[in-house]
DSSP file (Angstrom, degrees, kcal/mol; ACC not computed):
  #  RESIDUE AA STRUCTURE BP1 BP2  ACC     N-H-->O    O-->H-N    N-H-->O    O-->H-N    TCO  KAPPA ALPHA  PHI   PSI    X-CA   Y-CA   Z-CA
    1    1 A X              0   0    0      0, 0.0    12,-3.1     0, 0.0     2,-0.4   0.000 360.0 360.0 360.0 156.0  -11.8  -16.4   16.0
    2    2 A X  E     -A   12   0A   0     10,-0.2     2,-0.4     8,-0.0    10,-0.2  -0.922 360.0-169.1-117.1 140.1  -13.9  -17.2   12.9
    3    3 A X  E     -A   11   0A   0      8,-2.7     8,-3.1    -2,-0.4     2,-0.4  -0.940  20.1-127.8-121.0 151.2  -15.4  -14.8   10.4
    4    4 A X  E     -A   10   0A   0     -2,-0.4     2,-0.4    47,-0.2     6,-0.2  -0.819  25.7-175.8 -96.0 135.7  -17.9  -15.6    7.7
    5    5 A X  E  >  -A    9   0A   0      4,-0.8     4,-1.1    -2,-0.4    50,-0.2  -0.977  27.3-145.8-132.1 145.3  -17.2  -14.5    4.2
    6    6 A X  T  4 S+     0   0    0     48,-2.8    49,-0.1    -2,-0.4    -1,-0.1   0.886 101.4  42.8 -73.3 -40.7  -19.4  -14.8    1.1
    7    7 A X  T  4 S+     0   0    0     47,-0.5    -1,-0.1     1,-0.2    48,-0.1   0.872 130.8  19.3 -76.0 -38.2  -16.4  -15.4   -1.3
    8    8 A X  T  4 S-     0   0    0      1,-0.4    -2,-0.2     3,-0.0    -1,-0.2   0.421  96.2-130.3-115.8  -2.6  -14.4  -17.8    0.8
    9    9 A X  E  <  -A    5   0A   0     -4,-1.1    -4,-0.8    45,-0.1    -1,-0.4  -0.469  67.5  -6.2  81.6-160.9  -16.7  -19.3    3.4
   10   10 A X  E     -A    4   0A   0     -6,-0.2     2,-0.4    -2,-0.1    -6,-0.2  -0.479  69.8-162.9 -72.3 141.7  -15.7  -19.3    7.0
   11   11 A X  E     -A    3   0A   0     -8,-3.1    -8,-2.7    -2,-0.2     2,-0.6  -0.987  14.5-138.5-130.5 135.4  -12.2  -18.2    7.8
   12   12 A X  E     +A    2   0A   0     -2,-0.4     2,-0.3   -10,-0.2   -10,-0.2  -0.779  35.1 164.3 -92.9 122.9  -10.2  -18.7   10.9
   13   13 A X        -     0   0    0    -12,-3.1     2,-0.3    -2,-0.6    -2,-0.0  -0.915  32.5-123.7-133.1 162.8   -8.2  -15.5   11.9
   14   14 A X    >   -     0   0    0     -2,-0.3     3,-1.9     1,-0.1     4,-0.5  -0.718  29.0-115.8 -98.7 156.8   -6.4  -14.2   14.9
   15   15 A X  G >  S+     0   0    0     -2,-0.3     3,-1.2     1,-0.3    -1,-0.1   0.840 117.5  61.6 -56.3 -33.6   -7.2  -11.0   16.6
   16   16 A X  G 3  S+     0   0    0      1,-0.2    -1,-0.3     3,-0.0    -3,-0.0   0.572  93.7  63.6 -72.0  -8.2   -3.7   -9.8   15.6
   17   17 A X  G <  S+     0   0    0     -3,-1.9    19,-0.5     2,-0.1    -1,-0.2   0.659  80.6 105.6 -83.4 -16.7   -4.7  -10.3   11.9
   18   18 A X    <   -     0   0    0     -3,-1.2     2,-0.5    -4,-0.5    17,-0.2  -0.436  57.1-157.1 -74.3 131.7   -7.4   -7.6   12.1
   19   19 A X  E     -B   34   0B   0     15,-3.4    15,-2.2    -2,-0.2     2,-0.5  -0.935  14.0-139.3-107.4 126.4   -6.6   -4.3   10.5
   20   20 A X  E     -Bc  33 121B   0    100,-2.9   102,-2.9    -2,-0.5     2,-0.7  -0.748  15.4-169.3 -96.0 129.7   -8.6   -1.3   11.9
   21   21 A X  E >   - c   0 122B   0     11,-3.8     3,-1.4    -2,-0.5   102,-0.1  -0.895   5.2-168.6-111.2  97.6  -10.0    1.5    9.8
   22   22 A X  T 3  S+     0   0    0     -2,-0.7    -1,-0.1   100,-0.5   101,-0.1   0.822  90.7  33.1 -59.5 -29.5  -11.1    4.1   12.3
   23   23 A X  T 3  S-     0   0    0      1,-0.3    -1,-0.3    99,-0.3     5,-0.1   0.322 107.2-133.2-105.7   3.7  -13.0    6.0    9.6
   24   24 A X    <   -     0   0    0     -3,-1.4   100,-0.5    98,-0.2    -1,-0.3  -0.228  39.5 -58.8  70.5-169.7  -14.0    3.0    7.5
   25   25 A X  B >   -J   28   0C   0      3,-1.0     3,-2.6     6,-0.3     2,-0.2  -0.682  68.2 -75.7-101.6 161.7  -13.5    3.1    3.7
   26   26 A X  T 3  S+     0   0    0      1,-0.3    -1,-0.1    -2,-0.2    -2,-0.1  -0.380 124.9   8.4 -57.2 121.1  -15.0    5.6    1.3
   27   27 A X  T 3  S+     0   0    0     -2,-0.2    -1,-0.3    -3,-0.0     3,-0.1   0.366 126.6  67.7  89.2  -7.7  -18.6    4.6    0.9
   28   28 A X  B X   +J   25   0C   0     -3,-2.6     3,-2.0    -5,-0.1    -3,-1.0  -0.218  52.8 147.4-137.0  45.2  -18.3    2.0    3.7
   29   29 A X  T 3   +     0   0    0      1,-0.3    -1,-0.1    -5,-0.3    -3,-0.1   0.643  68.3  60.9 -60.5 -18.7  -17.8    4.2    6.8
   30   30 A X  T 3  S+     0   0    0     -5,-0.1     2,-0.6    -3,-0.1    -1,-0.3   0.620  87.1  82.8 -85.8 -13.7  -19.6    1.9    9.1
   31   31 A X    <   +     0   0    0     -3,-2.0    -6,-0.3    -6,-0.2    -3,-0.1  -0.831  47.1 160.1 -93.9 123.3  -17.1   -1.0    8.4
   32   32 A X        +     0   0    0     -2,-0.6   -11,-3.8     1,-0.1     2,-0.5   0.619  51.0  67.9-115.9 -20.4  -14.0   -0.7   10.7
   33   33 A X  E     +B   20   0B   0    -13,-0.2    18,-3.0   -11,-0.1    19,-0.6  -0.928  55.1 159.2-118.0 125.9  -12.4   -4.1   10.8
   34   34 A X  E     -BD  19  50B   0    -15,-2.2   -15,-3.4    -2,-0.5     2,-0.4  -0.879  22.6-153.0-136.3 163.6  -10.8   -5.8    7.9
   35   35 A X  E     - D   0  49B   0     14,-2.2    14,-2.8    -2,-0.3     2,-0.5  -0.997  21.1-125.9-139.4 141.9   -8.3   -8.6    7.2
   36   36 A X  E     - D   0  48B   0    -19,-0.5   129,-2.3    -2,-0.4     2,-0.4  -0.772  29.5-169.3 -85.9 125.4   -6.0   -9.1    4.2
   37   37 A X  E     -ED 164  47B   0     10,-2.6    10,-3.0    -2,-0.5     2,-0.2  -0.955  19.5-129.2-117.9 134.5   -6.4  -12.5    2.6
   38   38 A X  E     -ED 163  46B   0    125,-3.1   125,-0.6    -2,-0.4     2,-0.6  -0.610  30.7-116.3 -75.4 144.3   -4.2  -14.0   -0.1
   39   39 A X    >   -     0   0    0      6,-1.7     3,-1.5     3,-0.4     6,-0.1  -0.754  16.8-151.9 -85.1 119.4   -6.1  -15.2   -3.0
   40   40 A X  T 3  S+     0   0    0     -2,-0.6    -1,-0.1     1,-0.3     3,-0.1   0.674  95.0  47.2 -68.5 -13.4   -5.6  -19.0   -3.3
   41   41 A X  T 3  S+     0   0    0      1,-0.2     2,-0.3     4,-0.0    -1,-0.3   0.368 113.1  46.8-105.8   5.4   -6.2  -18.9   -7.1
   42   42 A X    <   -     0   0    0     -3,-1.5    -3,-0.4     3,-0.2    -1,-0.2  -0.973  62.8-148.6-152.4 130.5   -3.8  -16.0   -7.9
   43   43 A X  S    S+     0   0    0     -2,-0.3    -1,-0.1     1,-0.2   114,-0.1   0.704  95.5  35.7 -70.3 -22.4   -0.3  -15.2   -6.9
   44   44 A X  S    S+     0   0    0     -6,-0.0    18,-0.3   112,-0.0     2,-0.2   0.773  96.7  80.7-109.9 -27.5   -0.6  -11.5   -6.9
   45   45 A X        -     0   0    0     -6,-0.1    -6,-1.7    16,-0.1     2,-0.3  -0.514  49.8-174.7 -84.5 149.0   -4.0  -10.4   -5.8
   46   46 A X  E     -DF  38  60B   0     14,-2.1    14,-2.7    -8,-0.2     2,-0.5  -0.867  19.5-127.7-127.1 167.9   -5.2  -10.2   -2.2
   47   47 A X  E     -DF  37  59B   0    -10,-3.0   -10,-2.6    -2,-0.3     2,-1.0  -0.977   2.4-146.5-122.8 129.4   -8.6   -9.4   -0.8
   48   48 A X  E     -DF  36  58B   0     10,-3.0    10,-2.2    -2,-0.5     2,-0.5  -0.830  32.9-168.5 -87.2 100.0   -9.4   -6.8    1.8
   49   49 A X  E     -DF  35  57B   0    -14,-2.8   -14,-2.2    -2,-1.0     8,-0.2  -0.814  18.5-127.3-102.4 129.7  -12.2   -8.7    3.6
   50   50 A X  E     -D   34   0B   0      6,-2.8   -16,-0.3    -2,-0.5     6,-0.1  -0.523   7.4-156.3 -69.5 138.1  -14.5   -7.0    6.0
   51   51 A X  S    S+     0   0    0    -18,-3.0   -47,-0.2    -2,-0.2   -17,-0.2   0.611  94.1  47.9 -83.7 -14.6  -14.8   -8.8    9.4
   52   52 A X  S    S+     0   0    0    -19,-0.6     2,-0.4     1,-0.3    -1,-0.1   0.654 115.3  38.1-101.6 -22.8  -18.2   -7.2   10.0
   53   53 A X    >   -     0   0    0      3,-0.2     3,-1.7     1,-0.1    -3,-0.4  -0.926  62.7-158.6-137.4 109.5  -20.0   -7.9    6.6
   54   54 A X  T 3  S+     0   0    0     -2,-0.4   -48,-2.8     1,-0.3   -47,-0.5   0.712  91.7  59.8 -61.7 -19.6  -19.4  -11.2    4.8
   55   55 A X  T 3  S+     0   0    0    -50,-0.2     2,-0.7   -49,-0.1    -1,-0.3   0.637  88.3  84.2 -83.3 -11.6  -20.5   -9.6    1.5
   56   56 A X    <   +     0   0    0     -3,-1.7    -6,-2.8    -6,-0.1     2,-0.3  -0.823  46.1 138.2-105.7 115.3  -17.8   -6.9    1.4
   57   57 A X  E     -F   49   0B   0     -2,-0.7     2,-0.4    -8,-0.2    -8,-0.2  -0.957  30.9-156.3-151.4 129.6  -14.4   -7.8    0.1
   58   58 A X  E     -F   48   0B   0    -10,-2.2   -10,-3.0    -2,-0.3     2,-0.3  -0.897  18.5-127.3-113.3 133.3  -12.2   -5.7   -2.2
   59   59 A X  E     -F   47   0B   0     37,-0.5    37,-3.0    -2,-0.4     2,-0.3  -0.642  37.7-176.1 -74.9 137.7   -9.5   -7.0   -4.5
   60   60 A X  E     -FG  46  95B   0    -14,-2.7   -14,-2.1    -2,-0.3     2,-0.3  -0.928  14.9-169.1-135.9 158.0   -6.3   -5.2   -3.8
   61   61 A X  E     - G   0  94B   0     33,-1.7    33,-2.8    -2,-0.3     2,-0.5  -0.981  33.3-107.7-140.7 150.5   -2.8   -5.0   -5.2
   62   62 A X    >   -     0   0    0    -18,-0.3     3,-2.3    -2,-0.3     4,-0.3  -0.724  33.9-135.3 -74.8 123.9    0.5   -3.5   -4.2
   63   63 A X  G >> S+     0   0    0     -2,-0.5     4,-2.2    29,-0.4     3,-1.8   0.753  97.5  69.0 -60.3 -26.8    1.0   -0.7   -6.6
   64   64 A X  G 34 S+     0   0    0      1,-0.3    -1,-0.3     2,-0.2     4,-0.2   0.655  84.3  73.0 -66.4 -12.4    4.6   -1.4   -7.4
   65   65 A X  G <4 S+     0   0    0     -3,-2.3    -1,-0.3     1,-0.2    -2,-0.2   0.755 119.5  12.5 -73.3 -21.6    3.5   -4.6   -9.1
   66   66 A X  T <4 S+     0   0    0     -3,-1.8    -2,-0.2    -4,-0.3     2,-0.2   0.465 136.7  36.0-131.7  -7.9    2.2   -2.4  -12.1
   67   67 A X    ><  -     0   0    0     -4,-2.2     3,-1.7     1,-0.1    -1,-0.2  -0.689  60.5-175.2-149.0  89.9    3.7    1.1  -11.5
   68   68 A X  T 3  S+     0   0    0      1,-0.3    -4,-0.1    -2,-0.2    -1,-0.1   0.784  83.1  54.0 -61.3 -31.8    7.2    1.0  -10.0
   69   69 A X  T 3  S+     0   0    0     -6,-0.1    -1,-0.3     2,-0.0     2,-0.2   0.457  76.8 124.4 -85.2   0.8    7.4    4.8   -9.6
   70   70 A X    <   +     0   0    0     -3,-1.7     2,-0.4    -7,-0.1    -3,-0.1  -0.408  33.9 171.5 -67.4 129.9    4.2    5.1   -7.6
   71   71 A X        -     0   0    0     -2,-0.2     2,-0.4    -8,-0.0    -2,-0.0  -0.999  25.4-134.1-139.5 137.7    4.8    6.9   -4.2
   72   72 A X        -     0   0    0     -2,-0.4     2,-0.5    55,-0.0    20,-0.0  -0.801   8.2-161.8 -95.3 139.0    2.4    8.1   -1.6
   73   73 A X        -     0   0    0     -2,-0.4    55,-0.4    56,-0.0     2,-0.2  -0.937  19.5-153.3-116.5 101.7    2.7   11.5    0.0
   74   74 A X        -     0   0    0     -2,-0.5     2,-0.1    53,-0.1    53,-0.0  -0.492   9.1-126.6 -81.4 142.8    0.6   11.5    3.1
   75   75 A X     >  -     0   0    0     -2,-0.2     4,-2.4     1,-0.1     5,-0.2  -0.346  30.7-105.6 -75.8 165.1   -1.0   14.6    4.6
   76   76 A X  H  > S+     0   0    0      1,-0.2     4,-2.5     2,-0.2     5,-0.2   0.866 124.4  53.1 -59.5 -38.3   -0.4   15.5    8.3
   77   77 A X  H  > S+     0   0    0      2,-0.2     4,-2.4     1,-0.2    -1,-0.2   0.904 108.0  49.7 -63.2 -42.0   -4.0   14.4    9.0
   78   78 A X  H  > S+     0   0    0      2,-0.2     4,-1.8     1,-0.2    -2,-0.2   0.926 112.6  48.2 -61.8 -46.6   -3.4   11.0    7.3
   79   79 A X  H  X>S+     0   0    0     -4,-2.4     5,-2.8     1,-0.2     4,-0.6   0.946 113.2  46.4 -60.6 -49.2   -0.2   10.5    9.3
   80   80 A X  H ><5S+     0   0    0     -4,-2.5     3,-1.1     1,-0.2    -1,-0.2   0.914 110.3  53.8 -58.8 -44.9   -1.9   11.4   12.6
   81   81 A X  H 3<5S+     0   0    0     -4,-2.4    -1,-0.2     1,-0.3    -2,-0.2   0.838 112.2  44.4 -59.1 -38.0   -4.9    9.2   11.8
   82   82 A X  H 3<5S-     0   0    0     -4,-1.8    -1,-0.3    -5,-0.1    39,-0.2   0.473 113.9-116.2 -88.3  -3.2   -2.5    6.2   11.2
   83   83 A X  T <<5 +     0   0    0     -3,-1.1     2,-0.4    -4,-0.6    -3,-0.2   0.782  66.7 144.5  73.8  25.8   -0.4    7.0   14.3
   84   84 A X      < -     0   0    0     -5,-2.8    -1,-0.2    -6,-0.2    -2,-0.1  -0.784  35.2-179.9-102.6 140.2    2.6    7.6   12.2
   85   85 A X  S    S+     0   0    0     -2,-0.4     2,-0.3     1,-0.3    -1,-0.1   0.553  77.9  13.7-109.0 -15.7    5.3   10.2   12.9
   86   86 A X  S    S-     0   0    0      2,-0.2     2,-2.3    -7,-0.1    -1,-0.3  -0.966  91.5 -88.2-153.0 168.3    7.4    9.4    9.9
   87   87 A X  S    S+     0   0    0     -2,-0.3     2,-0.3    -3,-0.1     3,-0.1  -0.471  84.8 111.6 -82.3  74.4    7.1    7.5    6.6
   88   88 A X        +     0   0    0     -2,-2.3    -2,-0.2     1,-0.2    -3,-0.1  -0.982  61.0  21.1-143.2 152.2    8.3    4.2    8.0
   89   89 A X  S    S+     0   0    0     -2,-0.3    28,-1.4     1,-0.2    29,-0.6   0.927  90.5 117.5  59.0  52.6    6.8    0.7    8.7
   90   90 A X  E     -H  116   0B   0     26,-0.2     2,-0.3    27,-0.1    26,-0.2  -0.951  45.4-156.2-142.1 160.4    3.8    1.0    6.3
   91   91 A X  E     -H  115   0B   0     24,-1.7    24,-2.8    -2,-0.3     2,-0.4  -0.969  10.3-142.0-136.8 159.1    2.5   -0.7    3.2
   92   92 A X  E     +H  114   0B   0     -2,-0.3   -29,-0.4    22,-0.2     2,-0.3  -0.943  15.0 179.4-124.9 136.8    0.3    0.5    0.4
   93   93 A X  E     -H  113   0B   0     20,-3.1    20,-3.1    -2,-0.4     2,-0.4  -0.961  16.4-145.1-130.1 151.1   -2.5   -1.3   -1.5
   94   94 A X  E     -G   61   0B   0    -33,-2.8   -33,-1.7    -2,-0.3     2,-0.4  -0.940  23.2-118.6-112.4 141.2   -4.7    0.0   -4.3
   95   95 A X  E     -G   60   0B   0     -2,-0.4    13,-2.1    13,-0.4     2,-0.4  -0.635  31.7-147.7 -77.8 130.8   -8.3   -1.2   -4.7
   96   96 A X  E     -K  107   0D   0    -37,-3.0     2,-0.5    -2,-0.4   -37,-0.5  -0.817   8.5-152.5-106.0 138.3   -8.8   -2.9   -8.0
   97   97 A X  E     -K  106   0D   0      9,-2.8     9,-2.1    -2,-0.4     2,-0.7  -0.942  12.0-169.7-108.9 123.8  -11.9   -3.0  -10.1
   98   98 A X        -     0   0    0     -2,-0.5     4,-0.1     7,-0.2     7,-0.1  -0.858   7.3-166.5-119.0 100.2  -12.2   -6.1  -12.3
   99   99 A X        -     0   0    0     -2,-0.7     6,-0.1     2,-0.4     5,-0.1  -0.099  44.8 -86.5 -74.3 180.0  -15.0   -5.8  -14.8
  100  100 A X  S    S+     0   0    0      1,-0.2     2,-0.8     2,-0.1    -1,-0.1   0.855 126.7  56.6 -53.6 -38.7  -16.4   -8.7  -16.9
  101  101 A X  S >  S-     0   0    0      1,-0.1     3,-2.2     3,-0.0    -2,-0.4  -0.866  79.3-160.1 -94.2 101.5  -13.6   -8.1  -19.4
  102  102 A X  G >  S+     0   0    0     -2,-0.8     3,-1.7     1,-0.3    -1,-0.1   0.691  84.1  73.1 -59.4 -20.5  -10.4   -8.4  -17.2
  103  103 A X  G 3  S+     0   0    0      1,-0.3    36,-0.3    -3,-0.1    -1,-0.3   0.694  94.2  56.5 -64.5 -15.4   -8.4   -6.5  -19.8
  104  104 A X  G <  S+     0   0    0     -3,-2.2    -1,-0.3    35,-0.1    -2,-0.2   0.230  78.3 137.4 -98.8  13.2  -10.3   -3.4  -18.6
  105  105 A X    <   -     0   0    0     -3,-1.7    33,-1.7    -6,-0.1    34,-0.6  -0.233  33.2-166.5 -61.6 148.2   -9.3   -3.8  -15.0
  106  106 A X  E     -KL  97 137D   0     -9,-2.1    -9,-2.8    31,-0.2     2,-0.4  -0.934  15.8-141.5-136.9 158.8   -8.3   -0.6  -13.2
  107  107 A X  E     -KL  96 136D   0     29,-2.1    29,-2.7    -2,-0.3     2,-1.2  -0.953  21.9-126.3-119.2 140.3   -6.6    0.6   -9.9
  108  108 A X        +     0   0    0    -13,-2.1   -13,-0.4    -2,-0.4    26,-0.2  -0.739  34.0 169.9 -88.6  99.3   -7.6    3.5   -7.8
  109  109 A X  S    S+     0   0    0     24,-1.6     3,-0.4    -2,-1.2    25,-0.2   0.693  70.3  61.9 -83.5 -21.8   -4.3    5.4   -7.6
  110  110 A X  S    S+     0   0    0     23,-1.0    17,-2.9     1,-0.2     2,-0.3   0.814 113.0  31.0 -73.0 -32.7   -6.0    8.6   -6.0
  111  111 A X  E    S+ I   0 126B   0     15,-0.2   -16,-0.3   -16,-0.1    -1,-0.2  -0.599  79.5 172.3-132.6  73.6   -7.2    6.9   -2.9
  112  112 A X  E     - I   0 125B   0     13,-0.5    13,-2.1    -3,-0.4     2,-0.6  -0.295  36.7-110.4 -76.0 164.9   -4.9    3.9   -1.8
  113  113 A X  E     -HI  93 124B   0    -20,-3.1   -20,-3.1    11,-0.2     2,-0.5  -0.872  33.3-164.8 -94.9 122.9   -5.1    1.9    1.4
  114  114 A X  E     -HI  92 123B   0      9,-2.6     9,-2.0    -2,-0.6     2,-0.5  -0.940   0.7-163.0-113.5 132.3   -2.2    2.7    3.6
  115  115 A X  E     -HI  91 122B   0    -24,-2.8   -24,-1.7    -2,-0.5     2,-1.0  -0.958  14.9-148.9-120.8 120.5   -1.5    0.4    6.5
  116  116 A X  E  >> -HI  90 121B   0      5,-2.9     4,-1.6    -2,-0.5     5,-1.3  -0.764  21.9-156.3 -85.7 104.3    0.7    1.4    9.5
  117  117 A X  T  45S+     0   0    0    -28,-1.4     3,-0.3    -2,-1.0    -1,-0.2   0.856  81.6  49.0 -60.7 -46.5    2.0   -2.1   10.2
  118  118 A X  T  45S+     0   0    0    -29,-0.6    -1,-0.2     1,-0.2   -28,-0.1   0.888 120.1  37.9 -63.0 -35.5    3.0   -1.9   13.9
  119  119 A X  T  45S-     0   0    0     -3,-0.4    -1,-0.2   -37,-0.2    -2,-0.2   0.623  97.8-135.9 -89.8 -14.5   -0.3   -0.3   14.9
  120  120 A X  T  <5 +     0   0    0     -4,-1.6  -100,-2.9    -3,-0.3     2,-0.4   0.846  59.0 140.2  56.5  35.5   -2.4   -2.5   12.5
  121  121 A X  E   < -cI  20 116B   0     -5,-1.3    -5,-2.9   -39,-0.2     2,-0.3  -0.878  30.3-174.4-109.2 140.7   -4.2    0.8   11.7
  122  122 A X  E     -cI  21 115B   0   -102,-2.9  -100,-0.5    -2,-0.4   -99,-0.3  -0.899  10.6-175.3-133.0 159.9   -5.3    1.6    8.1
  123  123 A X  E     - I   0 114B   0     -9,-2.0    -9,-2.6    -2,-0.3     2,-1.0  -0.971  30.1-127.3-154.9 138.3   -6.8    4.5    6.2
  124  124 A X  E     - I   0 113B   0   -100,-0.5     2,-0.5    -2,-0.3   -11,-0.2  -0.812  39.2-156.4 -86.7 109.6   -8.0    5.0    2.7
  125  125 A X  E     - I   0 112B   0    -13,-2.1     2,-1.0    -2,-1.0   -13,-0.5  -0.740  13.0-147.0 -94.7 125.9   -6.0    8.2    1.9
  126  126 A X  E     - I   0 111B   0     -2,-0.5   -15,-0.2   -15,-0.2   -16,-0.1  -0.816  27.5-140.5 -92.8 107.7   -7.2   10.6   -0.8
  127  127 A X        -     0   0    0    -17,-2.9   -53,-0.1    -2,-1.0     5,-0.1  -0.307   6.6-134.8 -74.4 151.4   -3.9   11.9   -2.1
  128  128 A X  S    S+     0   0    0    -55,-0.4     2,-0.3     3,-0.0    -1,-0.1   0.637  70.3 111.4 -81.0 -16.9   -3.6   15.6   -3.0
  129  129 A X    >   -     0   0    0      1,-0.2     3,-1.1   -56,-0.1    -2,-0.1  -0.470  57.1-155.0 -65.0 120.6   -1.7   15.0   -6.4
  130  130 A X  T 3  S+     0   0    0     -2,-0.3    -1,-0.2     1,-0.2   -20,-0.0   0.690  84.9  63.7 -72.4 -19.6   -4.2   16.1   -9.0
  131  131 A X  T 3  S+     0   0    0      2,-0.1     2,-0.5   -21,-0.0    -1,-0.2   0.432  75.0 107.4 -86.2   3.5   -2.7   13.9  -11.7
  132  132 A X    <   -     0   0    0     -3,-1.1     2,-0.2    -5,-0.1   -22,-0.1  -0.687  65.8-136.2 -84.2 127.2   -3.5   10.6  -10.0
  133  133 A X        -     0   0    0     -2,-0.5   -24,-1.6     1,-0.1   -23,-1.0  -0.506  12.1-148.5 -84.7 152.7   -6.3    8.7  -11.7
  134  134 A X  S    S+     0   0    0      1,-0.2     2,-0.4   -25,-0.2    -1,-0.1   0.757 101.3  39.9 -78.4 -28.6   -9.2    6.9   -9.9
  135  135 A X  S    S+     0   0    0    -27,-0.1     2,-0.6   -29,-0.1    -1,-0.2  -0.695  74.5 175.4-127.3  80.9   -9.2    4.4  -12.8
  136  136 A X  E     -L  107   0D   0    -29,-2.7   -29,-2.1    -2,-0.4     2,-0.3  -0.740  32.9-126.9 -82.3 120.1   -5.6    3.6  -13.8
  137  137 A X  E     +L  106   0D   0     -2,-0.6   -31,-0.2   -31,-0.2     4,-0.1  -0.551  37.8 167.7 -66.3 128.7   -5.7    0.8  -16.5
  138  138 A X     >  +     0   0    0    -33,-1.7     4,-2.4    -2,-0.3     5,-0.3   0.450  41.7  96.3-126.0  -3.9   -3.4   -1.9  -15.2
  139  139 A X  H  > S+     0   0    0    -34,-0.6     4,-2.7   -36,-0.3     5,-0.2   0.933  88.3  45.7 -59.9 -50.3   -3.8   -5.0  -17.3
  140  140 A X  H  > S+     0   0    0      1,-0.2     4,-2.4   -37,-0.2    -1,-0.2   0.907 113.1  51.1 -63.1 -39.7   -0.9   -4.5  -19.8
  141  141 A X  H  > S+     0   0    0      2,-0.2     4,-2.2     1,-0.2    -1,-0.2   0.911 112.0  46.5 -65.9 -39.3    1.5   -3.6  -16.9
  142  142 A X  H  X S+     0   0    0     -4,-2.4     4,-2.2     2,-0.2    -2,-0.2   0.882 110.6  53.4 -65.7 -38.2    0.5   -6.7  -15.0
  143  143 A X  H  X S+     0   0    0     -4,-2.7     4,-1.8    -5,-0.3    -2,-0.2   0.924 109.6  47.8 -64.0 -42.8    0.9   -8.8  -18.1
  144  144 A X  H  X S+     0   0    0     -4,-2.4     4,-1.9     1,-0.2    -2,-0.2   0.911 110.4  52.8 -62.4 -42.8    4.4   -7.4  -18.6
  145  145 A X  H  < S+     0   0    0     -4,-2.2     4,-0.5     1,-0.2    -1,-0.2   0.887 109.2  47.9 -61.4 -40.1    5.2   -8.1  -15.0
  146  146 A X  H >< S+     0   0    0     -4,-2.2     3,-0.8     1,-0.2    -1,-0.2   0.859 109.5  53.5 -67.3 -36.1    4.1  -11.7  -15.3
  147  147 A X  H 3< S+     0   0    0     -4,-1.8    -2,-0.2     1,-0.2    -1,-0.2   0.848  98.9  65.7 -68.7 -34.4    6.2  -12.2  -18.5
  148  148 A X  T 3< S-     0   0    0     -4,-1.9    -1,-0.2     1,-0.2     2,-0.2   0.700 118.0 -88.0 -64.5 -18.9    9.3  -10.9  -16.7
  149  149 A X    <   -     0   0    0     -3,-0.8    -1,-0.2    -4,-0.5     3,-0.1  -0.619  56.7 -40.4 133.4 168.7    9.3  -13.9  -14.4
  150  150 A X        -     0   0    0     -2,-0.2     2,-0.1     1,-0.1     6,-0.1  -0.180  63.7 -98.9 -62.0 153.0    8.0  -15.3  -11.1
  151  151 A X        -     0   0    0      1,-0.1    -1,-0.1     4,-0.1    -5,-0.0  -0.445  23.8-149.0 -71.4 149.3    7.7  -13.2   -8.0
  152  152 A X        +     0   0    0     -2,-0.1    -1,-0.1    -3,-0.1    -2,-0.1   0.495  64.9  88.0 -98.1  -6.5   10.5  -13.5   -5.5
  153  153 A X  S >  S-     0   0    0      1,-0.1     3,-2.1     3,-0.0     4,-0.3  -0.085 100.8 -75.5 -88.5-169.0    8.6  -12.9   -2.3
  154  154 A X  G >  S+     0   0    0      1,-0.3     3,-0.5     2,-0.2    -1,-0.1   0.665 126.1  61.8 -62.2 -18.8    6.7  -15.2    0.0
  155  155 A X  G 3  S+     0   0    0      1,-0.2    -1,-0.3  -112,-0.0     4,-0.2   0.451  78.4  89.1 -88.2   0.7    3.7  -15.4   -2.4
  156  156 A X  G <  S+     0   0    0     -3,-2.1     2,-0.6    -6,-0.1    -1,-0.2   0.825  72.9  75.0 -67.7 -31.6    5.8  -16.9   -5.1
  157  157 A X  S <  S-     0   0    0     -3,-0.5     2,-0.3    -4,-0.3    -5,-0.0  -0.744  93.5-121.5 -83.0 122.4    5.2  -20.4   -3.9
  158  158 A X        -     0   0    0     -2,-0.6     2,-0.5     2,-0.0    -2,-0.1  -0.463  29.0-170.2 -71.8 123.1    1.6  -21.4   -4.8
  159  159 A X        -     0   0    0     -2,-0.3     4,-0.1    -4,-0.2    -1,-0.0  -0.968  12.9-159.3-114.5 120.2   -0.4  -22.2   -1.7
  160  160 A X  S    S+     0   0    0     -2,-0.5     2,-0.3     2,-0.1  -120,-0.1   0.636  70.1  82.0 -78.6 -13.1   -3.8  -23.8   -2.5
  161  161 A X  S    S-     0   0    0   -122,-0.1     2,-0.2     1,-0.1    -2,-0.1  -0.686  89.3-109.1 -92.3 146.3   -5.2  -22.9    0.9
  162  162 A X        -     0   0    0     -2,-0.3     2,-0.4  -154,-0.1  -123,-0.1  -0.520  44.8-174.3 -66.9 136.6   -6.6  -19.4    1.7
  163  163 A X  E     -E   38   0B   0   -125,-0.6  -125,-3.1    -2,-0.2     2,-0.4  -0.990  31.3-110.4-137.3 144.4   -4.3  -17.6    4.1
  164  164 A X  E     -E   37   0B   0     -2,-0.4     2,-0.3  -127,-0.2  -127,-0.3  -0.572  45.7-112.3 -67.3 129.7   -4.2  -14.4    6.0
  165  165 A X        -     0   0    0   -129,-2.3     2,-0.6    -2,-0.4  -129,-0.2  -0.484  26.2-134.4 -65.7 126.0   -1.6  -12.2    4.4
  166  166 A X        -     0   0    0     -2,-0.3     2,-0.1     1,-0.0    -1,-0.1  -0.750  15.1-137.8 -84.8 118.1    1.3  -11.6    6.7
  167  167 A X        -     0   0    0     -2,-0.6     4,-0.0     1,-0.1   -76,-0.0  -0.490  30.5-103.1 -71.2 142.4    2.3   -8.0    6.8
  168  168 A X        -     0   0    0     -2,-0.1     3,-0.1     1,-0.1    -1,-0.1  -0.310  20.2-124.9 -64.4 152.1    6.1   -7.5    6.7
  169  169 A X  S    S+     0   0    0      1,-0.2     2,-0.4    -3,-0.1    -1,-0.1   0.884  98.0  15.6 -66.4 -37.8    7.8   -6.6   10.0
  170  170 A X              0   0    0      1,-0.1    -1,-0.2   -53,-0.1    -2,-0.0  -0.996 360.0 360.0-138.1 141.2    9.3   -3.5    8.4
  171  171 A X              0   0    0     -2,-0.4    -1,-0.1    -3,-0.1    -2,-0.0   0.338 360.0 360.0-129.4 360.0    8.3   -1.8    5.2
């Protein structure tokens, strides 16, 4: 199937690539279907692209890229909504805000995107820890990560074509 996007043009996806947000995202409750796209111009960023609105796409990062000790503690309601009975087979992304000055980019640590991989269900979970910032500065941490060396996962090899991000079989 093909979806239209403002940022990337028409994209060919499979039904199995679609991630369902039963409750939508904060501020976008009417949008329920998204796909994760690797950024063809950047090795670490992905885009959470709406399948229903071509104008809506959020840059996202895996939080361990800039904050190794970050862990999510899901509420019972979050777990039930995702169809999870235990903390297995999931992945976490943070929505990134990139202003005109990229050195001021931030990540929302308080409300990450959690994806239950087998079910292809996702939820933006508002975590209960009060010390988690909504705007965590991440530029210097990302810069350090890039200086440490290339990434070793499947995104390490530069692919100039836009691709749907493949979720790991087990997380």
